[in-house]
PABA-684253 format. One record per residue (C-alpha): residue in one letter; x, y, z; residue number from 0. Coordinates in nm, 3 decimals. Example, Ala and Ser with C-alpha at 12.3 -4.5 7.8 and 13.67 -1.06 7.14 Angstrom:
 res      px      py      pz   n
   a   1.230  -0.450   0.780   0
   s   1.367  -0.106   0.714   1
# end
This chain:
 res      px      py      pz   n
   m  14.720  13.772  -3.105   0
   a  15.034  13.642  -2.936   1
   v  15.063  13.274  -2.856   2
   s  15.147  13.290  -2.486   3
   e  15.168  12.930  -2.363   4
   l  15.497  12.839  -2.203   5
   m  15.773  12.652  -2.380   6
   s  15.827  12.292  -2.275   7
   i  16.065  12.280  -1.979   8
   p  16.189  11.943  -1.842   9
   g  16.262  12.076  -1.493  10
   q  16.387  12.357  -1.274  11
   i  16.744  12.228  -1.234  12
   d  16.821  12.169  -1.601  13
   p  16.560  12.383  -1.776  14
   v  16.650  12.327  -2.140  15
   p  16.384  12.510  -2.342  16
   a  16.228  12.334  -2.638  17
   a  16.231  12.588  -2.919  18
   r  15.892  12.696  -3.051  19
   d  15.838  12.880  -3.377  20
   i  15.711  13.235  -3.382  21
   t  15.359  13.306  -3.493  22
   p  15.371  13.346  -3.876  23
   r  15.309  13.691  -4.020  24
   a  14.950  13.743  -4.123  25
   d  15.053  13.901  -4.454  26
   g  15.270  13.603  -4.552  27
   r  15.577  13.814  -4.618  28
   t  15.926  13.707  -4.507  29
   d  16.131  13.927  -4.275  30
   l  16.482  13.968  -4.415  31
   i  16.638  14.094  -4.092  32
   g  16.841  13.817  -3.932  33
   l  16.911  13.638  -4.259  34
   p  17.263  13.598  -4.404  35
   k  17.333  13.708  -4.759  36
   a  17.328  13.350  -4.895  37
   r  16.981  13.288  -4.754  38
   i  16.849  13.615  -4.897  39
   c  16.983  13.507  -5.236  40
   e  16.802  13.171  -5.205  41
   l  16.474  13.344  -5.121  42
   f  16.509  13.578  -5.419  43
   e  16.564  13.279  -5.649  44
   q  16.262  13.100  -5.501  45
   a  16.058  13.415  -5.566  46
   g  16.146  13.406  -5.936  47
   l  16.478  13.582  -5.999  48
   d  16.745  13.402  -6.200  49
   g  17.067  13.309  -6.020  50
   k  17.279  13.602  -6.136  51
   q  17.006  13.857  -6.067  52
   a  16.930  13.705  -5.725  53
   k  17.296  13.723  -5.624  54
   l  17.327  14.088  -5.726  55
   r  17.002  14.192  -5.556  56
   a  17.094  13.999  -5.240  57
   k  17.426  14.181  -5.222  58
   q  17.258  14.518  -5.267  59
   v  16.976  14.450  -5.020  60
   f  17.214  14.307  -4.759  61
   h  17.424  14.624  -4.778  62
   w  17.121  14.849  -4.741  63
   l  16.988  14.648  -4.447  64
   y  17.301  14.612  -4.237  65
   h  17.532  14.892  -4.349  66
   r  17.282  15.166  -4.417  67
   g  17.001  15.066  -4.182  68
   v  16.711  15.143  -4.415  69
   t  16.365  15.017  -4.320  70
   e  16.191  15.055  -4.657  71
   f  16.277  14.905  -4.996  72
   e  16.186  15.238  -5.154  73
   a  16.499  15.388  -4.994  74
   m  16.729  15.148  -5.185  75
   t  16.816  15.396  -5.456  76
   d  17.049  15.173  -5.662  77
   i  16.771  14.919  -5.717  78
   a  16.539  14.987  -6.010  79
   k  16.215  15.162  -5.914  80
   t  16.013  14.882  -6.074  81
   m  16.196  14.626  -5.860  82
   r  16.125  14.790  -5.524  83
   p  15.746  14.717  -5.519  84
   w  15.826  14.355  -5.615  85
   l  16.045  14.328  -5.305  86
   a  15.792  14.502  -5.080  87
   e  15.515  14.262  -5.185  88
   r  15.717  13.958  -5.080  89
   f  15.948  14.071  -4.804  90
   v  15.961  14.303  -4.506  91
   i  16.240  14.482  -4.318  92
   g  16.157  14.419  -3.956  93
   r  16.240  14.598  -3.633  94
   p  16.106  14.518  -3.288  95
   d  15.823  14.756  -3.202  96
   v  15.904  15.008  -2.929  97
   v  15.639  14.985  -2.657  98
   e  15.815  15.211  -2.410  99
   a  16.145  15.405  -2.399 100
   q  16.293  15.535  -2.076 101
   h  16.588  15.761  -1.990 102
   s  16.774  15.729  -1.661 103
   t  16.919  16.031  -1.483 104
   d  17.264  15.879  -1.541 105
   g  17.215  15.859  -1.920 106
   t  17.121  15.490  -1.936 107
   r  16.839  15.415  -2.180 108
   k  16.598  15.123  -2.164 109
   w  16.351  15.010  -2.428 110
   l  16.056  14.778  -2.382 111
   l  16.019  14.605  -2.717 112
   k  15.752  14.385  -2.874 113
   t  15.795  14.110  -3.131 114
   a  15.577  14.091  -3.442 115
   d  15.372  13.819  -3.270 116
   g  15.312  14.029  -2.960 117
   h  15.569  13.926  -2.697 118
   e  15.759  14.183  -2.490 119
   f  16.127  14.197  -2.392 120
   e  16.382  14.464  -2.299 121
   m  16.718  14.605  -2.406 122
   v  16.943  14.861  -2.237 123
   f  17.206  15.109  -2.362 124
   i  17.473  15.223  -2.116 125
   p  17.688  15.520  -2.223 126
   d  18.032  15.576  -2.072 127
   a  18.311  15.821  -2.142 128
   d  18.506  15.578  -2.361 129
   r  18.237  15.334  -2.479 130
   g  17.868  15.272  -2.527 131
   t  17.739  14.927  -2.438 132
   l  17.415  14.768  -2.557 133
   c  17.273  14.496  -2.333 134
   v  17.088  14.257  -2.565 135
   s  16.821  13.999  -2.476 136
   s  16.814  13.646  -2.617 137
   q  16.481  13.513  -2.489 138
   v  16.134  13.634  -2.393 139
   g  16.159  13.563  -2.021 140
   c  16.397  13.307  -1.869 141
   t  16.393  12.958  -1.714 142
   l  16.691  12.976  -1.482 143
   n  16.524  13.118  -1.169 144
   c  16.840  13.280  -1.033 145
   r  16.714  13.417  -0.703 146
   f  16.882  13.757  -0.721 147
   c  16.751  13.829  -1.072 148
   h  16.412  13.988  -1.148 149
   t  16.406  13.836  -1.497 150
   g  16.419  13.495  -1.332 151
   t  16.071  13.552  -1.189 152
   m  15.922  13.568  -1.541 153
   r  15.783  13.285  -1.746 154
   l  15.981  13.174  -2.047 155
   v  15.762  13.223  -2.354 156
   r  16.001  13.159  -2.642 157
   n  16.347  13.211  -2.785 158
   l  16.412  13.528  -2.980 159
   t  16.494  13.474  -3.348 160
   p  16.821  13.589  -3.509 161
   g  16.627  13.883  -3.657 162
   e  16.486  13.984  -3.319 163
   i  16.833  13.967  -3.163 164
   v  17.021  14.158  -3.434 165
   g  16.716  14.384  -3.463 166
   q  16.792  14.517  -3.115 167
   v  17.134  14.637  -3.234 168
   m  16.979  14.795  -3.542 169
   l  16.705  14.962  -3.338 170
   a  16.969  15.108  -3.106 171
   r  17.154  15.246  -3.407 172
   d  16.827  15.395  -3.528 173
   a  16.773  15.567  -3.193 174
   l  17.132  15.688  -3.167 175
   g  17.143  15.814  -3.528 176
   e  17.442  15.597  -3.614 177
   w  17.377  15.491  -3.972 178
   p  17.593  15.650  -4.246 179
   k  17.420  15.934  -4.425 180
   g  17.458  16.059  -4.781 181
   k  17.421  15.963  -5.144 182
   m  17.442  15.590  -5.207 183
   d  17.355  15.536  -5.576 184
   f  17.613  15.269  -5.651 185
   a  17.613  14.940  -5.832 186
   e  17.906  14.713  -5.751 187
   v  18.161  14.933  -5.576 188
   e  18.099  15.180  -5.297 189
   s  18.308  15.492  -5.266 190
   e  18.371  15.606  -4.910 191
   a  18.371  15.961  -5.039 192
   e  17.999  15.924  -5.108 193
   y  17.893  15.946  -4.745 194
   t  17.999  16.028  -4.392 195
   a  17.938  15.826  -4.075 196
   d  17.851  15.973  -3.738 197
   g  18.096  15.919  -3.453 198
   r  18.000  15.586  -3.298 199
   l  17.825  15.586  -2.964 200
   l  17.744  15.214  -2.969 201
   t  18.082  15.041  -2.943 202
   n  18.018  14.722  -2.742 203
   i  17.752  14.452  -2.713 204
   v  17.686  14.228  -2.415 205
   m  17.450  13.932  -2.435 206
   m  17.339  13.994  -2.077 207
   g  16.975  14.093  -2.122 208
   m  16.673  13.874  -2.065 209
   g  16.728  13.500  -2.105 210
   e  17.019  13.253  -2.112 211
   p  17.202  13.294  -2.447 212
   l  17.339  12.938  -2.451 213
   y  16.986  12.797  -2.429 214
   n  16.917  12.976  -2.758 215
   f  17.257  12.898  -2.905 216
   d  17.182  12.868  -3.278 217
   n  16.985  13.192  -3.297 218
   v  17.237  13.386  -3.087 219
   r  17.524  13.252  -3.300 220
   d  17.353  13.344  -3.627 221
   a  17.266  13.692  -3.501 222
   l  17.617  13.764  -3.375 223
   r  17.768  13.645  -3.703 224
   l  17.569  13.920  -3.875 225
   v  17.685  14.170  -3.615 226
   m  18.049  14.067  -3.675 227
   d  18.021  14.036  -4.055 228
   g  18.248  14.291  -4.225 229
   d  17.973  14.348  -4.483 230
   g  17.711  14.358  -4.207 231
   l  17.722  14.557  -3.885 232
   a  18.100  14.504  -3.870 233
   l  18.154  14.503  -3.494 234
   s  18.469  14.323  -3.377 235
   k  18.423  14.003  -3.176 236
   r  18.656  14.157  -2.918 237
   r  18.382  14.411  -2.847 238
   i  18.114  14.146  -2.787 239
   t  18.066  13.955  -2.462 240
   l  17.830  13.664  -2.404 241
   s  17.721  13.596  -2.046 242
   t  17.614  13.252  -1.930 243
   s  17.496  13.116  -1.596 244
   g  17.699  12.805  -1.669 245
   v  17.549  12.593  -1.946 246
   v  17.864  12.383  -1.957 247
   p  17.788  12.162  -2.262 248
   m  17.750  12.467  -2.488 249
   m  18.053  12.668  -2.375 250
   e  18.308  12.504  -2.603 251
   r  18.078  12.548  -2.904 252
   c  18.036  12.913  -2.808 253
   g  18.412  12.965  -2.824 254
   e  18.454  12.773  -3.148 255
   e  18.148  12.889  -3.344 256
   i  18.107  13.246  -3.216 257
   g  18.444  13.332  -3.063 258
   v  18.332  13.628  -2.853 259
   n  18.443  13.717  -2.501 260
   l  18.295  13.501  -2.225 261
   a  18.139  13.617  -1.900 262
   v  18.025  13.368  -1.637 263
   s  17.765  13.437  -1.368 264
   l  17.949  13.276  -1.075 265
   h  17.807  13.465  -0.773 266
   a  17.922  13.214  -0.511 267
   v  18.218  12.989  -0.426 268
   s  18.045  12.709  -0.234 269
   k  17.799  12.449  -0.357 270
   n  17.529  12.527  -0.101 271
   v  17.523  12.900  -0.167 272
   r  17.547  12.873  -0.546 273
   d  17.277  12.602  -0.549 274
   e  17.052  12.860  -0.383 275
   i  17.148  13.165  -0.589 276
   v  17.198  12.994  -0.927 277
   p  16.992  12.669  -0.927 278
   l  17.163  12.553  -1.248 279
   n  17.462  12.476  -1.022 280
   r  17.280  12.159  -0.912 281
   k  17.328  12.029  -1.266 282
   y  17.664  12.182  -1.358 283
   g  17.868  12.237  -1.043 284
   i  18.142  12.492  -0.978 285
   e  18.428  12.254  -1.056 286
   e  18.272  12.142  -1.385 287
   l  18.201  12.504  -1.475 288
   l  18.554  12.625  -1.401 289
   s  18.701  12.332  -1.598 290
   a  18.491  12.439  -1.897 291
   c  18.617  12.796  -1.850 292
   a  18.978  12.675  -1.847 293
   a  18.913  12.500  -2.180 294
   y  18.729  12.792  -2.341 295
   p  18.874  12.846  -2.692 296
   g  19.056  13.175  -2.727 297
   a  19.082  13.256  -2.357 298
   s  19.415  13.419  -2.272 299
   n  19.562  13.696  -2.061 300
   a  19.472  13.930  -2.347 301
   r  19.116  13.795  -2.355 302
   r  19.031  13.715  -1.996 303
   i  18.712  13.545  -1.886 304
   t  18.495  13.774  -1.675 305
   f  18.340  13.625  -1.363 306
   e  18.033  13.815  -1.250 307
   y  17.977  13.820  -0.876 308
   v  17.672  13.991  -0.729 309
   m  17.736  14.115  -0.376 310
   l  17.467  13.987  -0.136 311
   k  17.476  14.090   0.229 312
   d  17.573  13.807   0.466 313
   k  17.533  13.552   0.187 314
   n  17.845  13.549  -0.033 315
   d  18.045  13.854   0.074 316
   s  18.275  13.741   0.357 317
   d  18.654  13.760   0.364 318
   a  18.657  13.378   0.346 319
   d  18.443  13.391   0.030 320
   a  18.689  13.634  -0.131 321
   r  18.989  13.414  -0.044 322
   e  18.813  13.103  -0.175 323
   l  18.734  13.285  -0.499 324
   v  19.103  13.363  -0.547 325
   r  19.197  13.003  -0.464 326
   l  18.951  12.858  -0.717 327
   l  19.056  13.086  -1.002 328
   r  19.423  13.010  -0.932 329
   q  19.358  12.636  -0.901 330
   y  19.217  12.627  -1.253 331
   d  19.485  12.868  -1.382 332
   l  19.219  13.091  -1.534 333
   p  19.294  13.417  -1.717 334
   a  19.027  13.594  -1.517 335
   k  18.875  13.923  -1.415 336
   v  18.606  13.949  -1.148 337
   n  18.324  14.201  -1.186 338
   l  18.181  14.277  -0.843 339
   i  17.818  14.384  -0.885 340
   p  17.635  14.558  -0.600 341
   f  17.296  14.390  -0.574 342
   n  17.027  14.593  -0.748 343
   p  16.702  14.566  -0.552 344
   w  16.362  14.492  -0.702 345
   p  16.015  14.440  -0.547 346
   g  15.997  14.106  -0.366 347
   a  16.372  14.038  -0.366 348
   v  16.487  13.829  -0.070 349
   y  16.839  13.973  -0.058 350
   e  17.005  14.298   0.042 351
   c  17.312  14.460  -0.107 352
   s  17.641  14.429   0.079 353
   t  17.759  14.750   0.241 354
   p  18.004  14.964   0.043 355
   e  18.271  14.889   0.306 356
   r  18.218  14.514   0.269 357
   v  18.229  14.535  -0.112 358
   k  18.556  14.730  -0.096 359
   r  18.710  14.482   0.146 360
   f  18.607  14.191  -0.078 361
   s  18.756  14.369  -0.381 362
   d  19.081  14.441  -0.196 363
   i  19.129  14.076  -0.101 364
   v  19.079  13.960  -0.461 365
   f  19.313  14.231  -0.592 366
   e  19.574  14.127  -0.335 367
   g  19.542  13.775  -0.474 368
   g  19.657  13.906  -0.812 369
   i  19.318  13.913  -0.983 370
   s  19.147  14.229  -1.108 371
   a  18.822  14.287  -0.920 372
   p  18.665  14.622  -1.007 373
   v  18.332  14.718  -0.853 374
   r  18.070  14.787  -1.117 375
   t  17.891  15.117  -1.073 376
   p  17.513  15.051  -1.082 377
   r  17.356  15.218  -1.383 378
   g  16.990  15.283  -1.460 379
   r  16.854  15.180  -1.121 380
   d  16.586  15.451  -1.132 381
   i  16.432  15.293  -1.443 382
   d  16.493  14.929  -1.338 383
   a  16.760  14.893  -1.605 384
   a  17.046  14.779  -1.383 385
   c  17.194  14.428  -1.378 386
   g  16.933  14.178  -1.258 387
   q  16.642  14.422  -1.275 388
   l  16.503  14.359  -1.625 389
   k  16.141  14.251  -1.628 390
   t  15.864  14.373  -1.853 391
   t  15.619  14.575  -1.643 392
   a  15.474  14.818  -1.896 393
   e  15.138  14.639  -1.903 394
   k  15.058  14.840  -1.590 395
   k  15.069  15.163  -1.792 396
   s  14.817  15.307  -2.031 397
   r  14.887  15.340  -2.401 398
   a  14.890  15.719  -2.367 399
   e  15.149  15.704  -2.085 400
   r  15.371  15.479  -2.295 401
   d  15.345  15.709  -2.597 402
   r  15.433  16.018  -2.392 403
   e  15.736  15.850  -2.236 404
   a  15.855  15.710  -2.570 405
   a  15.829  16.055  -2.731 406
   a  16.017  16.219  -2.442 407
   a  16.300  15.965  -2.462 408
   v  16.374  16.015  -2.834 409
# end
């Protein structure tokens, strides 16, 4: 049974979550997903293999896990048949359980997932003509209480582990059929002629799902290192974006230790409005946030910081707001792009979306100020998969309904 008490939260303004361990597996086995090669080697040595054997097996297993995507040790054909049961007795290859899978009319796919200890969270895949983006969650729930965001109405239960974060990417590859296929009986050296890889649909990752990634920094960092590892999932850091609501003390570490693209949930240009929309602003104000953006390691005109700005009717969408946004970004000399996001409604929301005419006018003013300000096309609204809409609601459905929808979405 899942342990469902809340994590310790000091307050609503600066809600730093105190990490809590997951519920241990009942069978005592260790999940290898989310572990780097060196740690897998250590575990193999602790389980009884000598150093040389542990290093070889760790290299082989790591390759099968992250390059081939297998979910059973029995599929690791270059490991001796007698060795595979030994591995299966002690270790497991985890994936989040799929509770529900939904398909939008626009091609967007959303999965409701469950951890091994029974907690639910969501991920979303958004296909476009030239890319396929996976929106990955970092926490079960959230503490930030951003008023436009449905996830912010949830309780925070716990941080997701590195395995549960990278497991979302692997599960998406499972669903999209994107693991290489073919004969892989090799020892030390792999020949590319031995297999073929499908054309990639999943090309980009955004840490913009449920939760605040910088409040789960260590686990997000470790997961993304596996995603970027050339021997792992091998996705370029230039194709990964981490979105934060403005956890200023962690932003420099993010640039130095992860090095991915940065997106900042700005959403307002005045203290009063941002205090309301993004309560974290009461702790880390706009000026402090923009100063941290200006110092973000690796930011340049070639790698601009994205500022996300949800368009709320009569709240943050005036001509004056647009001009102040341009002034602020120029004041801090930021290599910036602004993503204008039409508000995506959800039950109980206190805001309305700006009119299309108002959004266009706002965009035009920012463009005229010399800053790119495209309007994001809402995706997956019909399945509550659009920006700001993620919240686990499948408990309202029967098991049979979930199974039928999951089967139809495959």
